[in-house]
N, C-alpha and C positions, 0 to 999 in steps of 0.2 A: 861747361857748356859754353863760358864765356870766351874762351880763347878761339875756339872755332866760329864763335858767332851764332851758335844754335840757338840759343835764348832770345836774340833778337828776332829771328827768322819765326820762333814757335810764339813769341808774343804777338808778332803781327798778324799771323795766323788766327791765332785763338782770339784777339782782341777785336777783331774786325767786326764779328757779330755782336760781342758784348758792348760794344761803342754805341750801338743802336738803342740800347737800354736807356742812356742817359740820366741814369742814377748810379754814382759810383757806390751808395751804400748797398744797393740790393746785389751789386758784384761781390762785395765784402760779405754779405750774407750767404750768398751761395757759396763763395769760397770757404766759408765756416762750416757749413752743411755738407760740403762735400770732403772737407777735412775729417770731420766726425765720421762719417760713413765710412772711409779711409781708415781711419783710427782702429776699427774695428777688425780688419784684415791684417794691420800691420802691427804686430806686438810690440817691435822694438821703436824705442822711442827716437834713438839716434837715427836708425834708418828712414823713419817717418818724417822725422825736421829733414833731415837731407832730402827726401822726396820732394816734400813740401816747397822748400827753397828752391830747388831746381825747376819745378815746374809753375808753382804759383807764384812766386814773387816777383818774376819779370811782367806777368799777366796783369798783375794787381799793380805794380808800378807803371806800366804803360796805360792802364784804364783810371785810375784814381791817381790826379795831380795834386800833389798838396801844395 
């Protein structure tokens, strides 16, 4: 996703409503809850980790600035 720039486009689209929350901890908490719900339906840990890194990491990286 990085080679084609898809992760930047996706993170811009997804984070625009999330930036209105003004609390990065709320975004992290919602990401954790979403991940746990997805974990029920995706049994493979490797596939689940790859899916989370491809989708949630760019979003969290653009919302939560360290």
